[in-house]
N, C-alpha and C positions, 0 to 999 in steps of 0.2 A: 820652601826645598821642592825640587820637582817631585813628583810623581814616580811610582817604579815604571819602567818603560812598557810600553805595549809589546815593544819588537817581540817577534818569537823567530824561529830557525826555522824554514822552508825548503824544501828539496823542490827544483825547478827545472823543465824540459825547456830548452830553445825550440821555438815553432818559427822563427825567421832572424834575420841578422843582417838589415841590407844597408848599403850604402845609402844615404839620402842627400847628403849634399859634400863638399871636399871635404874630407877628412872626418865626416860625422855619419854617424851609422844609427839604425834604428833596430835596437833589438827587443823582440816579443817573445817572454816568458810564459807558459805554462803554470800555474803557482796558484788553485782555485782560493785555499782559505786568505793568500795575501791579496789577492784581486778582490775578495770581499770585501777586507778590511781595509785598506788602505785608504786617504783622506787627501785631498787637493793639499797641495804643502808638505806632506810627508817624503821621508826617502829612504832608502834600503842599502843595504851593502852587501856585495856582492864576494863568493868566493869564486876568484879567476883561475880552473887549473891552468898550469903549464913552467910554473916557475916555483920548484920547493924552497926555494931559500925566501919567497915571499909569502908573509907571515899576516900582512894586514890585508880586509877587504879594501871594496874601491866605494864609496857610499856614492850614490844617483840618485837625483830625483826621477819621476816617473813623467809621462807625459797623456798614458790613457790608459785605465783599468777597465776591462769588461768582467761583473760578475756573473753573464752570462755564456761568456766563453773559458772563464776562470784565467784570463790571460792580464798580463801586465806588458806596456809597450815604455819602453825607456829611450828617449836618443843620450847618445856621448857622443862627445869628440875625443878622437885617437890622439893622445898628448904625452902619452908613456906607454914602460912597458905594458903596465896592468891592463890598458885600454887597448892595447896593441894585441896582447892576448886575449882580451875580451872580443875583438872583431874577429880573432879567426875563430869564435865557437861556432857551430855548424847544427843545423836543424836537426833533433833529436838529442844534442848531447847536454848533459846531466849536472848539475851541480847545486851549490844551496846559498840561499839568499835569505837575511836577517832581516827584518821589518814587520810592520809599517814602523818606523821610526819617529823620534821627533815630533813637535808640534805645527802644525800646519797653518792656512790662511783662515784669518776671522773677519768676517766683513760685517761692518757695524749696523745694527738692525736700523732701520728707516734709510738705508743707502738709496738712494734715486739713482745714482748714475755712477758706474765705477771706471776708472782708467787703469790700465795695463801696461807698463812700459819694461819691455825686455830686450837686453843685450845680447847677442853671440848665444852661446851655449844656454844660458840664462833664460831662454825662453821656455822649455818643455813644462817647468812647474808653473806657467800662467794658460797653459792648454785644459788642466782638470776645473783651475779656477773660473776659466771662462766656463766652462759645463755646467759648472754650479751655479754661477750666475745666471745664465741661463734658465736653470729648471728652477731658479725661483724669479724670475721676470723683471731682473735688474737687469737694465741696458749696459752696454759696456763699450769702451771705445779702447783701442791699441795701436802702441807708437813698439815698434820694432826696429833694433840696430844691428847692425855687423860692419864689419872690416868691409866685405864687398858680396855681390850677388851671390857667386858662389857658395858662400860658407850663410847665407839667412835663409833661417827655416822657421816653420809654424805660419807664414801667411793666411796659407790655402786651408789651414785646419781650423784657424781663428777665424777666419771667415765664415767656412761653414756652420761654426758656433755661433754664430749671429753675431760676429762686431758690427757696429752701425759706422764705425770709421778704421779704417786701419791707415797711418802713416809710419812710410818706411824711410831711413835713413842709412848710409854705408860709407864709411872713411870715403871712399872713393871714388864713390858719384856714380857707382852702375846700377843702381838702382836704385828709387825714389831721391828724395833730399841726398844731397852732396852735404856731408859734414854730421853732427852725432844728433842721436836719438833725444838726448838731452835737451835743447833747444826746442824740438819738437815738441816734446812734453810740457815744458815750461809755457809756452804758448799756448796749449790747450788749459793748461790748470792756471792762465790768468784770464780765461774767458770764465770761471766761477762756476762751472756746469758739474762738477765733481765732489762725490761725498767719501770715496774712497779710493788711494791708490794704490794698489801693488806693483812692486820693480824686485828682478832679477838679474843678475848681469854683473858685469866688473864694479868692483868698489866705489872707484870714483863714479864710475855712471848711476849708482846705486845712491849715492853721497849727494850726486847734485839733484837729482830727484826728489831726493826728502828734503834739501833746502827749499826746492821748488814749490813741495807740497805744504810745508810750514811757513812759505809764504803767502797761499793763497790758504791758508786756513783749514786744511785737509787732510785728514786723517791717514799716515802712508806706512804700510805694513813692508820690509824688507826680507828678501831669502836671502842669506846668506852662504858663502862657501868656505866651508873648514874643512881638514882632514880628519872627519868624524872616525877615528880609527877601530873604536870598537862599536860603536852604537848604540850603547848604550850608559853612560856615564860613568863609565869607570878609569878613563885612562888620561883625560884633560888635556888631550893635546888638540880640541877643538873649541877653547874658550874664547869667550866674542867681550871686549868689555864695554861693559854698558854704565849706562849711571846709576844704575842700581849695585854696580859690579860687574866681579867677572862670573859669566854664563855661559854653560857648554851649550855648542849648538845641538848637539846630538839629542837634548833633550828639552832645553829652555826654546830652542830654535827647533829647523833651521829659519823659521819663520820669527819676525823678531818686529817690535812698534818701532818704525827706524828711527823717532824721535829721542828714542833712548840709549842710541847704537855712539859707541864714542870712537871707536877705530875701526875704519873699513876695513 
């Protein structure tokens, strides 16, 4: 059985909310207790003002947390009414956020090198993982995928965190390789240099990365996107089918052992 949720309700103040790519924004909030508590791979549920008929919070991962400044940075894509309203929030606006929620990344002991594979807006959860890897001296490579160059995020941030190799693939060839990031990741895994793979992005992408990791004999974790409506295990809207039965992403995930995921 999952442990009681560590999530707590925090009031936050918007510090900045800027466009960083086509349809993608970086939201920085001031929430000191949350910034001190959140760990790589965990998520938050945002109450976004502007629609009294919308009762559900918006679940989002985070890209950076700074305990010193008490801030948390979130990258998000505008894909519906909730994220559209979120993009309209201005510096100085207030609301509440529930977090930190869920189970984050678990790097196996003795890992000598890691491979991080992100697609689209699945890149943000890999950024704090990269920072954690750097802090313990584990080298890592990165594969980034996007539809096109104008929606690619995270390359400069991951480079600044010390990625030894960054490979980019875009569907239309406007940056990096013309094709799928899964092909690049599979090629790197075939070289046999890794002890851990972390992936986040579209389900079909993560499934292919997980299959490649199994073929290479490498432990792989995947951060799954589900509608984590309540954020603490009460509503059963975020279930993931695994080899061990149905598990709620908000409590047992969003990071799962990829080899145990049945439905992506």
